[in-house]
N, C-alpha and C positions, 0 to 999 in steps of 0.2 A: 193595802190601798185598793180602792174600788176600781172597776174598769174605767179606762180613760173615756172621756166623752167627746163627741164630735165637736161640741162647742169649744172645748179646750183646744182641740186640734185646729179648728178654724181660727181661733184667736191667736194661737201660736204662729201659724203660717202667715196670717195677715200682718201680724206685728213685724215679722221678718221681711216680707216681700211686697206688701202693698206700696210702700213708699220707694223702696230700692229698685224693684223690678216691675212696678205697676201691675202686680198680679195678686188676686184674691182667691181664696178657697171658698166655694159656695156649696151648700147642701141643696141638691136637686131633688125633684119629684119623679124624674124619669131616668132614662139612660144617661150614663156619664158622657161628658163632652168637654172639650177645651174650646173656648171662644175668645179670640183676640178682642182687644178694645175696639169699639166702633163709635159711630156718632151718637148712639143711645147709651153706651156703657163706657165710662172713662177708664176702666180697669180690664186687663186680661182676666178671664175667669176659668179656674179649674173647677168644674162642676162634677160632683160625685153623686152616685145613685142612691136614692131613697134613704139618705141618712145613715148609710152603712159605713162604719169606720174603715173596714177593709177596702171598700171601694175608694174612699178618700185616699188611703195610702197608695193604692194602685195608680190612681190618676195623678197623684203628686209624683210618683216614680216616673211616669211618662213625661211629666213636665221637667223633671230633673234631667232626663236623658235628652230632651229636645234642645237643639241649638237655637241660637238667636233668630235665624231665618225661619225655622220651623215654628217658632213661637208666634210668628206673624200669621200663621195659617190655621183655619178651623181644624180641630183635632190633629194639629201639627202636620196636616197634609198626608197622614198615614192611610194606607190601604187597610180596609177592614172587611173581612168576609165573616158573616155571622155564623151562628150554629149550623152544623151540618156540613162542615168542611170535609173534603176527601183526605186521605192519608198524606198526599203530596202537599195539599194546602195546609194541613196541620203541621207538617214539617217546616214549612215556611213561617207559619205563625210562631212556632217554638223558637226558630232562629232569631226572630226580631224581639221576642219576649224575654230572652235571657237577661239582658241588662236591666230592664225595668223591674223584673221580678226579683232580681238580686237586690236592687235598691229597696224594693218593697219589703223583703225579708229583713233587711237591716233595720228599716224603720219600725217594723212590727216588733222586733226585739227591743228597740229603743223605747217603745211604748209599753213593754211588758206583755205583749200579746203573742199568741201562736200564729205562725205563718202557714198558709195553705197554698200550695202550687195551684195555678189556674191554667187549665187547658182551654177553657172558654169554648167548649165544643160539646155540650151536654147531649144534644140531639144527634150528633155525629157518632156518639158512642166511643170516641177516642179520647182517653184521658191523657194526662201528662206522662210522657214517656220517661223511662228510666234515664235515658241519655239527657233529656231536657232537665230533669231534676239534678243530675250530676253537673251539667253545665252551669246551672244557676248556683249550685253549691260552690263550684270552683270559682265562679265570678265573685261571690260573696267573699271568699277567702282572699282572692286577689285584691279586692277593694280594701279589705281590712288591713292587709299587709302593705299596700302601696299608697293608700290614702284615697279618700272619697272626693268626688268632684265638689267644687266650692259650694254650690247651692245645697247640695245634699249634706255636706259636712255641717254647714250652718244649722240646718234643720235637725239633723240627728243629734248634734250637741245640745240644742235647745230641748229636744224631746227627752233626752236622758235626764235633764234637770227637771223639766215639767212633770214627768211621769215617774220620777224618783227611781231610776234604774242605774245599775252599776255600769262602769265603762264596758264597752263591747270587746269581747275576746273571741278569736276564731273557734275556740272550743264550745261556745254557745250555739254554734251552727252545725247541726248534724243531720244526716239523712236517715239515721236510725229511728225507727218508730214512726216514720212518715208514710 
C-alpha cells in the first residue's frame, strides 16, 4: 500500500468527530494550533502544519489528551516555550509530552508509518533524552495493555482498517534502532 495521505486522515478524523464532538482536522499553512469553535467557525479545529502527516498525528494526540475544559481553550491553554529551551525547560517539556507522544506513536503504527520522537528544541541543541524515550515507550506499553482512552481508541481502530494494518501488539513498539 502507498503512503497514507493527509486527505485520508482528514476524512477519517472528520467522519468520527465532526458530528459527535464538533471537531474537525484541518490542513494549515503555518504553525499547528487548536482553535475552539467561535462566532466565525462552528467547529473546533485541530490545525496541523504545512500538510505534514506527522504534524497531524501530533496535534491529534494533543487533542486526545486534552480534557473537555481544555478543549474550550486555544491550544488547550498549554504553556509553550519555543526553540532554544534550557535544560530545565526541556525537562518540563518532556514531562508533559510523554502522553501525547505515546498516543502519536500508536497512531503512527496504526497508519503503517515510522514514529520519530520530538524534542521540539532544534536551536537549543537538546534532543529527546533517553529517559524521555523510555517513558514514552513505557506509556505506549501501558496503554496497549490497559486500553486506550475512548477518542483515541475509536481513531486507532478506524486507522487500522483505513490503512490496512494488523492489530497492534506491544512487540511492534521498540526502542531498538531509534
